[in-house]
Every structure is written in C-alpha cells, then in structure tokens.
N, CA, C and O atoms as a printed pandas DataFrame, in Angstrom:
     atom_number atom_name residue_name chain_id  residue_number  x_coord  y_coord  z_coord
0              1         N          MET        A               1   73.144   53.548   58.118
1              2        CA          MET        A               1   72.609   54.809   58.581
2              3         C          MET        A               1   71.948   55.488   57.376
3              4         O          MET        A               1   72.503   55.487   56.278
4              5         N          ASN        A               2   70.785   56.057   57.584
5              6        CA          ASN        A               2   70.139   56.671   56.432
6              7         C          ASN        A               2   70.683   58.091   56.209
7              8         O          ASN        A               2   71.350   58.657   57.076
8              9         N          ASN        A               3   70.391   58.635   55.066
9             10        CA          ASN        A               3   70.972   59.926   54.655
10            11         C          ASN        A               3   70.514   61.086   55.530
11            12         O          ASN        A               3   71.284   62.024   55.737
12            13         N          ALA        A               4   69.310   61.058   56.042
13            14        CA          ALA        A               4   68.802   62.142   56.886
14            15         C          ALA        A               4   69.612   62.237   58.181
15            16         O          ALA        A               4   69.925   63.336   58.639
16            17         N          VAL        A               5   69.943   61.108   58.758
17            18        CA          VAL        A               5   70.739   61.092   59.990
18            19         C          VAL        A               5   72.155   61.587   59.709
19            20         O          VAL        A               5   72.727   62.335   60.502
20            21         N          LYS        A               6   72.723   61.164   58.566
21            22        CA          LYS        A               6   74.071   61.620   58.194
22            23         C          LYS        A               6   74.098   63.126   57.985
23            24         O          LYS        A               6   75.042   63.781   58.427
24            25         N          VAL        A               7   73.121   63.682   57.343
25            26        CA          VAL        A               7   73.055   65.133   57.092
26            27         C          VAL        A               7   72.896   65.886   58.417
27            28         O          VAL        A               7   73.566   66.892   58.650
28            29         N          ALA        A               8   72.014   65.397   59.270
29            30        CA          ALA        A               8   71.805   66.047   60.570
30            31         C          ALA        A               8   73.079   66.010   61.405
31            32         O          ALA        A               8   73.440   67.008   62.031
32            33         N          LEU        A               9   73.757   64.880   61.419
33            34        CA          LEU        A               9   75.007   64.756   62.166
34            35         C          LEU        A               9   76.083   65.686   61.604
35            36         O          LEU        A               9   76.838   66.290   62.366
36            37         N          ALA        A              10   76.158   65.803   60.287
37            38        CA          ALA        A              10   77.131   66.698   59.654
38            39         C          ALA        A              10   76.836   68.154   60.007
39            40         O          ALA        A              10   77.761   68.928   60.254
40            41         N          ILE        A              11   75.564   68.532   60.032
41            42        CA          ILE        A              11   75.195   69.915   60.376
42            43         C          ILE        A              11   75.557   70.217   61.830
43            44         O          ILE        A              11   76.089   71.286   62.129
44            45         N          VAL        A              12   75.271   69.284   62.725
45            46        CA          VAL        A              12   75.614   69.476   64.147
46            47         C          VAL        A              12   77.121   69.602   64.319
47            48         O          VAL        A              12   77.578   70.468   65.065
48            49         N          MET        A              13   77.893   68.773   63.657
49            50        CA          MET        A              13   79.353   68.814   63.777
50            51         C          MET        A              13   79.914   70.102   63.179
51            52         O          MET        A              13   80.830   70.691   63.752
52            53         N          LEU        A              14   79.390   70.546   62.053
53            54        CA          LEU        A              14   79.840   71.813   61.467
54            55         C          LEU        A              14   79.491   72.991   62.366
55            56         O          LEU        A              14   80.278   73.926   62.509
56            57         N          GLY        A              15   78.310   72.942   62.969
57            58        CA          GLY        A              15   77.915   74.001   63.905
58            59         C          GLY        A              15   78.835   74.059   65.114
59            60         O          GLY        A              15   79.240   75.139   65.545
60            61         N          ALA        A              16   79.161   72.892   65.658
61            62        CA          ALA        A              16   80.070   72.841   66.812
62            63         C          ALA        A              16   81.450   73.346   66.435
63            64         O          ALA        A              16   82.075   74.081   67.199
64            65         N          ALA        A              17   81.928   72.957   65.262
65            66        CA          ALA        A              17   83.241   73.425   64.812
66            67         C          ALA        A              17   83.245   74.934   64.617
67            68         O          ALA        A              17   84.202   75.612   64.991
68            69         N          ALA        A              18   82.172   75.460   64.028
69            70        CA          ALA        A              18   82.082   76.918   63.827
70            71         C          ALA        A              18   82.047   77.645   65.163
71            72         O          ALA        A              18   82.668   78.696   65.320
72            73         N          PHE        A              19   81.307   77.073   66.143
73            74        CA          PHE        A              19   81.239   77.686   67.466
74            75         C          PHE        A              19   82.630   77.759   68.103
75            76         O          PHE        A              19   83.017   78.816   68.603
76            77         N          PHE        A              20   83.382   76.666   68.095
77            78        CA          PHE        A              20   84.700   76.639   68.722
78            79         C          PHE        A              20   85.695   77.550   67.997
79            80         O          PHE        A              20   86.515   78.202   68.644
80            81         N          VAL        A              21   85.633   77.603   66.693
81            82        CA          VAL        A              21   86.514   78.510   65.947
82            83         C          VAL        A              21   86.198   79.953   66.310
83            84         O          VAL        A              21   87.104   80.746   66.567
84            85         N          PHE        A              22   84.915   80.294   66.333
85            86        CA          PHE        A              22   84.520   81.669   66.686
86            87         C          PHE        A              22   84.912   81.994   68.121
87            88         O          PHE        A              22   85.428   83.077   68.397
88            89         N          ARG        A              23   84.671   81.062   69.032
89            90        CA          ARG        A              23   84.950   81.280   70.463
90            91         C          ARG        A              23   86.435   81.514   70.729
91            92         O          ARG        A              23   86.797   82.447   71.446
92            93         N          PHE        A              24   87.283   80.685   70.164
93            94        CA          PHE        A              24   88.706   80.781   70.466
94            95         C          PHE        A              24   89.433   81.779   69.579
95            96         O          PHE        A              24   90.490   82.274   69.969
96            97         N          ALA        A              25   88.914   82.087   68.421
97            98        CA          ALA        A              25   89.557   83.073   67.550
98            99         C          ALA        A              25   89.274   84.491   68.029
99           100         O          ALA        A              25   90.101   85.383   67.841
100          101         N          ASN        A              26   88.114   84.710   68.646
101          102        CA          ASN        A              26   87.738   86.055   69.075
102          103         C          ASN        A              26   87.901   86.281   70.567
103          104         O          ASN        A              26   87.694   87.401   71.033
104          105         N          GLY        A              27   88.261   85.267   71.331
105          106        CA          GLY        A              27   88.420   85.405   72.774
106          107         C          GLY        A              27   89.664   86.225   73.102
107          108         O          GLY        A              27   90.577   86.341   72.285
108          109         N          SER        A              28   89.688   86.796   74.316
109          110        CA          SER        A              28   90.854   87.571   74.721
110          111         C          SER        A              28   92.029   86.639   74.973
111          112         O          SER        A              28   91.863   85.528   75.475
112          113         N          ASN        A              29   93.180   87.094   74.627
113          114        CA          ASN        A              29   94.399   86.325   74.792
114          115         C          ASN        A              29   94.841   86.429   76.243
115          116         O          ASN        A              29   94.886   87.532   76.788
116          117         N          GLU        A              30   95.170   85.305   76.889
117          118        CA          GLU        A              30   95.593   85.331   78.294
118          119         C          GLU        A              30   96.857   86.155   78.466
119          120         O          GLU        A              30   97.048   86.779   79.509
120          121         N          THR        A              31   97.709   86.169   77.476
121          122        CA          THR        A              31   98.939   86.953   77.550
122          123         C          THR        A              31   98.618   88.441   77.661
123          124         O          THR        A              31   99.292   89.170   78.390
124          125         N          ASP        A              32   97.586   88.896   76.936
125          126        CA          ASP        A              32   97.195   90.301   77.011
126          127         C          ASP        A              32   96.746   90.671   78.417
127          128         O          ASP        A              32   97.057   91.758   78.905
128          129         N          VAL        A              33   96.015   89.769   79.073
129          130        CA          VAL        A              33   95.541   90.031   80.427
130          131         C          VAL        A              33   96.723   90.171   81.375
131          132         O          VAL        A              33   96.746   91.084   82.200
132          133         N          VAL        A              34   97.700   89.283   81.270
133          134        CA          VAL        A              34   98.883   89.337   82.129
134          135         C          VAL        A              34   99.689   90.596   81.849
135          136         O          VAL        A              34  100.174   91.242   82.778
136          137         N          MET        A              35   99.836   90.946   80.586
137          138        CA          MET        A              35  100.656   92.100   80.224
138          139         C          MET        A              35  100.007   93.420   80.629
139          140         O          MET        A              35  100.692   94.440   80.704
140          141         N          ASP        A              36   98.698   93.423   80.892
141          142        CA          ASP        A              36   98.018   94.641   81.337
142          143         C          ASP        A              36   98.019   94.785   82.861
143          144         O          ASP        A              36   97.536   95.790   83.382
144          145         N          GLN        A              37   98.552   93.796   83.580
145          146        CA          GLN        A              37   98.629   93.908   85.031
146          147         C          GLN        A              37   99.565   95.059   85.399
147          148         O          GLN        A              37  100.580   95.286   84.741
148          149         N          VAL        A              38   99.208   95.768   86.446
149          150        CA          VAL        A              38   99.976   96.939   86.872
150          151         C          VAL        A              38  100.825   96.583   88.088
151          152         O          VAL        A              38  100.349   95.938   89.022
152          153         N          THR        A              39  102.072   97.003   88.066
153          154        CA          THR        A              39  102.961   96.831   89.212
154          155         C          THR        A              39  103.244   98.201   89.807
155          156         O          THR        A              39  103.216   99.205   89.096
156          157         N          VAL        A              40  103.514   98.249   91.100
157          158        CA          VAL        A              40  103.749   99.510   91.807
158          159         C          VAL        A              40  105.235   99.606   92.129
159          160         O          VAL        A              40  105.841   98.641   92.595
160          161         N          TRP        A              41  105.819  100.779   91.875
161          162        CA          TRP        A              41  107.250  101.009   92.085
162          163         C          TRP        A              41  107.456  102.290   92.876
163          164         O          TRP        A              41  106.629  103.201   92.838
164          165         N          ARG        A              42  108.586  102.344   93.600
165          166        CA          ARG        A              42  108.957  103.554   94.350
166          167         C          ARG        A              42  110.410  103.866   94.056
167          168         O          ARG        A              42  111.256  102.974   94.005
168          169         N          CYS        A              43  110.684  105.137   93.866
169          170        CA          CYS        A              43  112.044  105.594   93.592
170          171         C          CYS        A              43  112.945  105.230   94.768
171          172         O          CYS        A              43  112.546  105.354   95.926
172          173         N          SER        A              44  114.152  104.785   94.468
173          174        CA          SER        A              44  115.082  104.382   95.527
174          175         C          SER        A              44  115.888  105.559   96.078
175          176         O          SER        A              44  116.613  105.406   97.060
176          177         N          LYS        A              45  115.767  106.716   95.460
177          178        CA          LYS        A              45  116.486  107.891   95.930
178          179         C          LYS        A              45  115.782  108.462   97.162
179          180         O          LYS        A              45  114.587  108.752   97.115
180          181         N          GLU        A              46  116.513  108.621   98.250
181          182        CA          GLU        A              46  115.946  109.075   99.524
182          183         C          GLU        A              46  115.194  110.402   99.409
183          184         O          GLU        A              46  114.153  110.581  100.042
184          185         N          SER        A              47  115.706  111.318   98.618
185          186        CA          SER        A              47  115.082  112.632   98.529
186          187         C          SER        A              47  113.847  112.643   97.619
187          188         O          SER        A              47  113.087  113.611   97.636
188          189         N          CYS        A              48  113.635  111.599   96.835
189          190        CA          CYS        A              48  112.507  111.567   95.889
190          191         C          CYS        A              48  111.366  110.682   96.407
191          192         O          CYS        A              48  110.284  111.186   96.708
192          193         N          LYS        A              49  111.595  109.391   96.510
193          194        CA          LYS        A              49  110.615  108.399   96.979
194          195         C          LYS        A              49  109.279  108.479   96.233
195          196         O          LYS        A              49  108.233  108.167   96.802
196          197         N          SER        A              50  109.310  108.891   94.978
197          198        CA          SER        A              50  108.112  108.983   94.157
198          199         C          SER        A              50  107.532  107.586   93.909
199          200         O          SER        A              50  108.282  106.648   93.639
200          201         N          VAL        A              51  106.216  107.440   93.997
201          202        CA          VAL        A              51  105.544  106.170   93.758
202          203         C          VAL        A              51  104.851  106.259   92.398
203          204         O          VAL        A              51  104.169  107.241   92.103
204          205         N          PHE        A              52  105.032  105.221   91.571
205          206        CA          PHE        A              52  104.418  105.220   90.245
206          207         C          PHE        A              52  104.039  103.799   89.854
207          208         O          PHE        A              52  104.525  102.829   90.434
208          209         N          ARG        A              53  103.169  103.696   88.866
209          210        CA          ARG        A              53  102.675  102.400   88.408
210          211         C          ARG        A              53  103.137  102.138   86.979
211          212         O          ARG        A              53  103.213  103.049   86.156
212          213         N          VAL        A              54  103.448  100.859   86.702
213          214        CA          VAL        A              54  103.924  100.471   85.380
214          215         C          VAL        A              54  103.219   99.178   84.984
215          216         O          VAL        A              54  103.126   98.251   85.789
216          217         N          LYS        A              55  102.723   99.110   83.750
217          218        CA          LYS        A              55  102.135   97.870   83.249
218          219         C          LYS        A              55  103.259   96.900   82.894
219          220         O          LYS        A              55  104.365   97.316   82.548
220          221         N          ARG        A              56  102.967   95.618   82.984
221          222        CA          ARG        A              56  103.975   94.599   82.689
222          223         C          ARG        A              56  104.504   94.715   81.267
223          224         O          ARG        A              56  105.687   94.465   81.037
224          225         N          LYS        A              57  103.661   95.088   80.304
225          226        CA          LYS        A              57  104.151   95.218   78.931
226          227         C          LYS        A              57  105.124   96.394   78.815
227          228         O          LYS        A              57  106.040   96.352   77.993
228          229         N          GLU        A              58  104.939   97.448   79.631
229          230        CA          GLU        A              58  105.889   98.563   79.641
230          231         C          GLU        A              58  107.219   98.126   80.260
231          232         O          GLU        A              58  108.283   98.572   79.830
232          233         N          LEU        A              59  107.156   97.248   81.276
233          234        CA          LEU        A              59  108.385   96.716   81.872
234          235         C          LEU        A              59  109.172   95.913   80.850
235          236         O          LEU        A              59  110.395   96.028   80.770
236          237         N          LEU        A              60  108.468   95.096   80.067
237          238        CA          LEU        A              60  109.125   94.296   79.047
238          239         C          LEU        A              60  109.747   95.189   77.973
239          240         O          LEU        A              60  110.871   94.945   77.534
240          241         N          ALA        A              61  109.021   96.216   77.555
241          242        CA          ALA        A              61  109.563   97.151   76.559
242          243         C          ALA        A              61  110.783   97.870   77.120
243          244         O          ALA        A              61  111.760   98.077   76.401
244          245         N          ASN        A              62  110.740   98.256   78.402
245          246        CA          ASN        A              62  111.874   98.913   79.048
246          247         C          ASN        A              62  113.082   97.975   79.091
247          248         O          ASN        A              62  114.216   98.393   78.855
248          249         N          GLN        A              63  112.822   96.701   79.395
249          250        CA          GLN        A              63  113.918   95.736   79.467
250          251         C          GLN        A              63  114.558   95.539   78.100
251          252         O          GLN        A              63  115.780   95.425   78.000
252          253         N          LYS        A              64  113.750   95.496   77.051
253          254        CA          LYS        A              64  114.302   95.342   75.711
254          255         C          LYS        A              64  115.114   96.570   75.306
255          256         O          LYS        A              64  116.150   96.445   74.653
256          257         N          ALA        A              65  114.645   97.753   75.692
257          258        CA          ALA        A              65  115.318   98.992   75.301
258          259         C          ALA        A              65  116.587   99.257   76.107
259          260         O          ALA        A              65  117.610   99.650   75.546
260          261         N          SER        A              66  116.523   99.040   77.427
261          262        CA          SER        A              66  117.650   99.414   78.281
262          263         C          SER        A              66  118.460   98.233   78.794
263          264         O          SER        A              66  119.578   98.414   79.276
264          265         N          GLY        A              67  117.913   97.028   78.697
265          266        CA          GLY        A              67  118.606   95.864   79.223
266          267         C          GLY        A              67  118.371   95.659   80.709
267          268         O          GLY        A              67  118.902   94.714   81.293
268          269         N          SER        A              68  117.580   96.534   81.334
269          270        CA          SER        A              68  117.310   96.422   82.754
270          271         C          SER        A              68  115.825   96.151   82.988
271          272         O          SER        A              68  114.977   96.829   82.407
272          273         N          PRO        A              69  115.498   95.163   83.837
273          274        CA          PRO        A              69  114.087   94.908   84.134
274          275         C          PRO        A              69  113.516   95.889   85.154
275          276         O          PRO        A              69  112.331   95.829   85.484
276          277         N          ILE        A              70  114.347   96.776   85.645
277          278        CA          ILE        A              70  113.924   97.735   86.666
278          279         C          ILE        A              70  113.681   99.091   86.016
279          280         O          ILE        A              70  114.583   99.645   85.388
280          281         N          PRO        A              71  112.469   99.634   86.159
281          282        CA          PRO        A              71  112.197  100.935   85.542
282          283         C          PRO        A              71  112.852  102.079   86.311
283          284         O          PRO        A              71  113.147  101.963   87.501
284          285         N          LYS        A              72  113.069  103.172   85.611
285          286        CA          LYS        A              72  113.606  104.371   86.248
286          287         C          LYS        A              72  112.462  105.265   86.693
287          288         O          LYS        A              72  111.387  105.269   86.093
288          289         N          CYS        A              73  112.705  106.011   87.739
289          290        CA          CYS        A              73  111.713  106.939   88.277
290          291         C          CYS        A              73  111.388  107.996   87.224
291          292         O          CYS        A              73  112.305  108.581   86.649
292          293         N          PRO        A              74  110.109  108.255   86.958
293          294        CA          PRO        A              74  109.761  109.281   85.977
294          295         C          PRO        A              74  110.081  110.697   86.463
295          296         O          PRO        A              74  110.138  111.625   85.657
296          297         N          THR        A              75  110.288  110.872   87.769
297          298        CA          THR        A              75  110.578  112.193   88.324
298          299         C          THR        A              75  112.059  112.532   88.248
299          300         O          THR        A              75  112.426  113.626   87.818
300          301         N          CYS        A              76  112.927  111.580   88.671
301          302        CA          CYS        A              76  114.350  111.899   88.767
302          303         C          CYS        A              76  115.261  110.947   87.995
303          304         O          CYS        A              76  116.481  111.111   88.029
304          305         N          SER        A              77  114.703  109.962   87.305
305          306        CA          SER        A              77  115.450  108.998   86.488
306          307         C          SER        A              77  116.386  108.091   87.286
307          308         O          SER        A              77  117.353  107.568   86.731
308          309         N          THR        A              78  116.120  107.899   88.560
309          310        CA          THR        A              78  116.887  106.969   89.389
310          311         C          THR        A              78  116.197  105.612   89.327
311          312         O          THR        A              78  114.978  105.543   89.169
312          313         N          LEU        A              79  116.967  104.532   89.451
313          314        CA          LEU        A              79  116.355  103.207   89.472
314          315         C          LEU        A              79  115.393  103.105   90.650
315          316         O          LEU        A              79  115.589  103.744   91.684
316          317         N          SER        A              80  114.367  102.302   90.483
317          318        CA          SER        A              80  113.344  102.192   91.512
318          319         C          SER        A              80  113.282  100.763   92.041
319          320         O          SER        A              80  114.028   99.892   91.595
320          321         N          MET        A              81  112.390  100.536   92.989
321          322        CA          MET        A              81  112.196   99.196   93.527
322          323         C          MET        A              81  110.700   98.897   93.558
323          324         O          MET        A              81  109.875   99.781   93.788
324          325         N          GLU        A              82  110.375   97.625   93.319
325          326        CA          GLU        A              82  108.962   97.243   93.334
326          327         C          GLU        A              82  108.469   97.195   94.771
327          328         O          GLU        A              82  109.144   96.660   95.651
328          329         N          VAL        A              83  107.303   97.750   95.000
329          330        CA          VAL        A              83  106.688   97.769   96.326
330          331         C          VAL        A              83  105.258   97.251   96.199
331          332         O          VAL        A              83  104.751   97.072   95.091
332          333         N          TYR        A              84  104.621   97.015   97.323
333          334        CA          TYR        A              84  103.228   96.576   97.357
334          335         C          TYR        A              84  102.372   97.682   97.940
335          336         O          TYR        A              84  102.851   98.531   98.692
336          337         N          GLU        A              85  101.096   97.659   97.583
337          338        CA          GLU        A              85  100.162   98.668   98.076
338          339         C          GLU        A              85   99.145   97.994   98.995
339          340         O          GLU        A              85   98.549   96.980   98.633
340          341         N          CYS        A              86   98.953   98.561  100.174
341          342        CA          CYS        A              86   97.972   98.027  101.129
342          343         C          CYS        A              86   96.572   98.252  100.561
343          344         O          CYS        A              86   96.249   99.345  100.097
344          345         N          GLN        A              87   95.746   97.206  100.602
345          346        CA          GLN        A              87   94.402   97.332  100.065
346          347         C          GLN        A              87   93.489   98.149  100.973
347          348         O          GLN        A              87   92.395   98.533  100.559
348          349         N          PHE        A              88   93.917   98.421  102.200
349          350        CA          PHE        A              88   93.089   99.161  103.138
350          351         C          PHE        A              88   93.439  100.646  103.176
351          352         O          PHE        A              88   92.561  101.493  103.009
352          353         N          CYS        A              89   94.716  100.966  103.396
353          354        CA          CYS        A              89   95.097  102.376  103.541
354          355         C          CYS        A              89   95.748  102.955  102.285
355          356         O          CYS        A              89   95.994  104.160  102.214
356          357         N          LYS        A              90   96.029  102.105  101.295
357          358        CA          LYS        A              90   96.620  102.502  100.010
358          359         C          LYS        A              90   98.057  103.018  100.130
359          360         O          LYS        A              90   98.592  103.575   99.171
360          361         N          GLU        A              91   98.686  102.840  101.293
361          362        CA          GLU        A              91  100.099  103.184  101.448
362          363         C          GLU        A              91  100.933  102.050  100.864
363          364         O          GLU        A              91  100.464  100.915  100.774
364          365         N          VAL        A              92  102.158  102.352  100.471
365          366        CA          VAL        A              92  103.021  101.318   99.911
366          367         C          VAL        A              92  104.036  100.858  100.956
367          368         O          VAL        A              92  104.409  101.609  101.858
368          369         N          TYR        A              93  104.468   99.617  100.814
369          370        CA          TYR        A              93  105.459   99.049  101.725
370          371         C          TYR        A              93  106.359   98.118  100.936
371          372         O          TYR        A              93  105.972   97.599   99.889
372          373         N          GLU        A              94  107.554   97.914  101.444
373          374        CA          GLU        A              94  108.538   97.063  100.779
374          375         C          GLU        A              94  108.234   95.596  101.066
375          376         O          GLU        A              94  107.696   95.263  102.122
376          377         N          PRO        A              95  108.580   94.720  100.124
377          378        CA          PRO        A              95  108.388   93.287  100.374
378          379         C          PRO        A              95  109.311   92.799  101.485
379          380         O          PRO        A              95  110.337   93.410  101.785
380          381         N          VAL        A              96  108.920   91.694  102.077
381          382        CA          VAL        A              96  109.710   91.080  103.138
382          383         C          VAL        A              96  110.386   89.853  102.540
383          384         O          VAL        A              96  109.734   89.063  101.858
384          385         N          GLY        A              97  111.660   89.685  102.778
385          386        CA          GLY        A              97  112.367   88.521  102.239
386          387         C          GLY        A              97  112.472   88.609  100.729
387          388         O          GLY        A              97  112.894   89.633  100.190
388          389         N          HIS        A              98  112.097   87.556  100.054
389          390        CA          HIS        A              98  112.210   87.498   98.597
390          391         C          HIS        A              98  110.844   87.694   97.952
391          392         O          HIS        A              98  110.326   86.781   97.308
392          393         N          GLY        A              99  110.260   88.873   98.118
393          394        CA          GLY        A              99  109.000   89.201   97.477
394          395         C          GLY        A              99  107.760   88.781   98.232
395          396         O          GLY        A              99  106.682   88.717   97.641
396          397         N          SER        A             100  107.872   88.493   99.512
397          398        CA          SER        A             100  106.710   88.097  100.306
398          399         C          SER        A             100  106.064   89.310  100.958
399          400         O          SER        A             100  106.685   90.364  101.094
400          401         N          TYR        A             101  104.816   89.146  101.356
401          402        CA          TYR        A             101  104.104   90.185  102.080
402          403         C          TYR        A             101  104.359   90.038  103.572
403          404         O          TYR        A             101  104.530   88.919  104.055
404          405         N          PRO        A             102  104.390   91.142  104.313
405          406        CA          PRO        A             102  104.387   90.990  105.771
406          407         C          PRO        A             102  102.979   90.553  106.206
407          408         O          PRO        A             102  102.036   90.638  105.420
408          409         N          ASP        A             103  102.838   90.097  107.422
409          410        CA          ASP        A             103  101.514   89.675  107.898
410          411         C          ASP        A             103  100.560   90.861  108.005
411          412         O          ASP        A             103   99.384   90.760  107.656
412          413         N          ASN        A             104  101.086   91.990  108.495
413          414        CA          ASN        A             104  100.261   93.181  108.695
414          415         C          ASN        A             104  100.883   94.375  107.984
415          416         O          ASN        A             104  102.100   94.447  107.815
416          417         N          CYS        A             105  100.031   95.312  107.570
417          418        CA          CYS        A             105  100.518   96.530  106.917
418          419         C          CYS        A             105  101.329   97.337  107.929
419          420         O          CYS        A             105  100.868   97.556  109.049
420          421         N          PRO        A             106  102.523   97.779  107.555
421          422        CA          PRO        A             106  103.329   98.564  108.488
422          423         C          PRO        A             106  102.768   99.966  108.734
423          424         O          PRO        A             106  103.228  100.656  109.643
424          425         N          HIS        A             107  101.787  100.400  107.944
425          426        CA          HIS        A             107  101.225  101.746  108.102
426          427         C          HIS        A             107   99.937  101.756  108.920
427          428         O          HIS        A             107   99.785  102.573  109.829
428          429         N          CYS        A             108   99.000  100.845  108.600
429          430        CA          CYS        A             108   97.702  100.867  109.291
430          431         C          CYS        A             108   97.512   99.705  110.255
431          432         O          CYS        A             108   96.587   99.727  111.067
432          433         N          GLY        A             109   98.379   98.679  110.180
433          434        CA          GLY        A             109   98.303   97.549  111.094
434          435         C          GLY        A             109   97.288   96.490  110.719
435          436         O          GLY        A             109   97.167   95.492  111.429
436          437         N          LYS        A             110   96.544   96.670  109.618
437          438        CA          LYS        A             110   95.534   95.687  109.211
438          439         C          LYS        A             110   96.222   94.416  108.718
439          440         O          LYS        A             110   97.302   94.465  108.128
440          441         N          ASN        A             111   95.573   93.278  108.971
441          442        CA          ASN        A             111   96.079   92.004  108.488
442          443         C          ASN        A             111   95.872   91.957  106.980
443          444         O          ASN        A             111   94.748   92.123  106.507
444          445         N          LEU        A             112   96.935   91.736  106.221
445          446        CA          LEU        A             112   96.868   91.801  104.769
446          447         C          LEU        A             112   96.122   90.623  104.154
447          448         O          LEU        A             112   95.722   90.690  102.992
448          449         N          ALA        A             113   95.928   89.542  104.916
449          450        CA          ALA        A             113   95.145   88.416  104.425
450          451         C          ALA        A             113   93.657   88.636  104.667
451          452         O          ALA        A             113   92.838   87.828  104.228
452          453         N          GLY        A             114   93.291   89.716  105.360
453          454        CA          GLY        A             114   91.891   90.043  105.589
454          455         C          GLY        A             114   91.317   89.486  106.875
455          456         O          GLY        A             114   90.117   89.620  107.115
456          457         N          ASP        A             115   92.146   88.858  107.719
457          458        CA          ASP        A             115   91.667   88.303  108.980
458          459         C          ASP        A             115   91.651   89.424  110.020
459          460         O          ASP        A             115   92.696   89.780  110.564
460          461         N          THR        A             116   90.464   89.982  110.297
461          462        CA          THR        A             116   90.376   91.139  111.198
462          463         C          THR        A             116   90.737   90.792  112.634
463          464         O          THR        A             116   91.042   91.690  113.418
464          465         N          SER        A             117   90.712   89.511  113.003
465          466        CA          SER        A             117   91.100   89.134  114.361
466          467         C          SER        A             117   92.606   89.300  114.568
467          468         O          SER        A             117   93.081   89.311  115.704
468          469         N          LYS        A             118   93.353   89.427  113.473
469          470        CA          LYS        A             118   94.806   89.566  113.580
470          471         C          LYS        A             118   95.267   90.990  113.314
471          472         O          LYS        A             118   96.467   91.231  113.179
472          473         N          ASP        A             119   94.323   91.955  113.236
473          474        CA          ASP        A             119   94.707   93.347  113.046
474          475         C          ASP        A             119   95.496   93.839  114.253
475          476         O          ASP        A             119   95.199   93.485  115.393
476          477         N          LEU        A             120   96.496   94.652  113.984
477          478        CA          LEU        A             120   97.297   95.249  115.047
478          479         C          LEU        A             120   96.875   96.694  115.242
479          480         O          LEU        A             120   96.244   97.297  114.373
480          481         N          ALA        A             121   97.230   97.235  116.386
481          482        CA          ALA        A             121   97.012   98.667  116.587
482          483         C          ALA        A             121   97.871   99.401  115.569
483          484         O          ALA        A             121   98.933   98.914  115.183
484          485         N          LYS        A             122   97.419  100.564  115.137
485          486        CA          LYS        A             122   98.169  101.331  114.148
486          487         C          LYS        A             122   99.566  101.599  114.690
487          488         O          LYS        A             122   99.705  102.185  115.764
488          489         N          PRO        A             123  100.610  101.180  113.965
489          490        CA          PRO        A             123  101.977  101.375  114.457
490          491         C          PRO        A             123  102.323  102.863  114.578
491          492         O          PRO        A             123  101.891  103.690  113.775
492          493         N          LYS        A             124  103.107  103.170  115.596
493          494        CA          LYS        A             124  103.567  104.551  115.769
494          495         C          LYS        A             124  104.785  104.763  114.894
495          496         O          LYS        A             124  105.625  103.873  114.753
496          497         N          LYS        A             125  104.877  105.940  114.312
497          498        CA          LYS        A             125  106.048  106.263  113.500
498          499         C          LYS        A             125  107.237  106.464  114.428
499          500         O          LYS        A             125  107.177  107.226  115.393
500          501         N          GLU        A             126  108.310  105.767  114.111
501          502        CA          GLU        A             126  109.513  105.907  114.908
502          503         C          GLU        A             126  110.337  107.061  114.380
503          504         O          GLU        A             126  110.446  107.271  113.172
504          505         N          LYS        A             127  110.912  107.801  115.302
505          506        CA          LYS        A             127  111.807  108.880  114.896
506          507         C          LYS        A             127  113.138  108.266  114.500
507          508         O          LYS        A             127  113.667  107.422  115.223
508          509         N          PRO        A             128  113.689  108.678  113.358
509          510        CA          PRO        A             128  114.978  108.118  112.978
510          511         C          PRO        A             128  116.069  108.553  113.947
511          512         O          PRO        A             128  116.062  109.672  114.458
512          513         N          LEU        A             129  116.988  107.657  114.182
513          514        CA          LEU        A             129  118.118  107.982  115.048
514          515         C          LEU        A             129  119.014  108.977  114.351
515          516         O          LEU        A             129  119.205  108.882  113.139
516          517         N          PRO        A             130  119.571  109.928  115.079
517          518        CA          PRO        A             130  120.459  110.889  114.431
518          519         C          PRO        A             130  121.674  110.176  113.839
519          520         O          PRO        A             130  122.288  109.327  114.485
520          521         N          GLY        A             131  121.998  110.528  112.633
521          522        CA          GLY        A             131  123.155  109.954  111.979
522          523         C          GLY        A             131  122.840  108.688  111.194
523          524         O          GLY        A             131  123.721  108.141  110.531
524          525         N          HIS        A             132  121.604  108.215  111.258
525          526        CA          HIS        A             132  121.200  107.021  110.507
526          527         C          HIS        A             132  120.168  107.411  109.462
527          528         O          HIS        A             132  119.475  108.418  109.606
528          529         N          ASN        A             133  120.069  106.595  108.395
529          530        CA          ASN        A             133  119.082  106.879  107.343
530          531         C          ASN        A             133  117.738  106.403  107.709
531          532         O          ASN        A             133  116.794  106.563  106.935
C-alpha cells in the first residue's frame, strides 16, 4: 500500500473516532431522561385527596432520606398512592390490579388505548351508601 493511501485511511479513521467520542461524550444520558419522568400521586387521607406530581429522581432522593419509596403529601404529610391521569379529561384514577390501566376512564368513559369505538357513555357519579366510605 502506498503512503498516500495509508495517510488518507488514518485521517478517515481518526475523524470517525473523533466523531464517536464527541457524539457519545456529549449526548444526553438515558438515566437522566428516566429520572426526569414525572409520576402522579394522590394523598391517601380521605379529607385531603390532594394530587401532586413527583419526578423519579425526587422519589429516589425521598427513598434514600426516609427509607420509604412512597412520597408524603405536601399538604398534610400523609403517605400517598400513585395514580394515573386520563389523557382526555385530565382526571386521576387508581390503577387496577397490580398497576394496570382500566380499559376506560372512570370519569369520562373514553377508551384509554385511544379506540373511540370502545368509548363508553360518561359514567354517572354514584352516591355513597350511608355508613360506607
């Protein structure tokens, strides 16, 4: 191989190496993206029911500080529960089973997967039975 080809090949390889170093050294860290995700929580105290949002990195900091992965309500300091927010009506609802979504929003009746053929009529609010929560 002559020297001109060797020099050209070395320049191309150095350029590629510089590109990959720059690309991966300055790119956003996937962990940062995950840690900036927001989770929605609702106070478990019946008289409060305050809804608030917490970033995953704040949850981790809370767990390290208190030993609990569950944040406390900023209004009344009671433990809270994670809830989901309907993308249509923005109301929150509790998960079904072990963290699953219901098929339809319990507030507006829209299909949460976006299939409008499966939308339900808006559910009527039931009056609580006397003596029950």
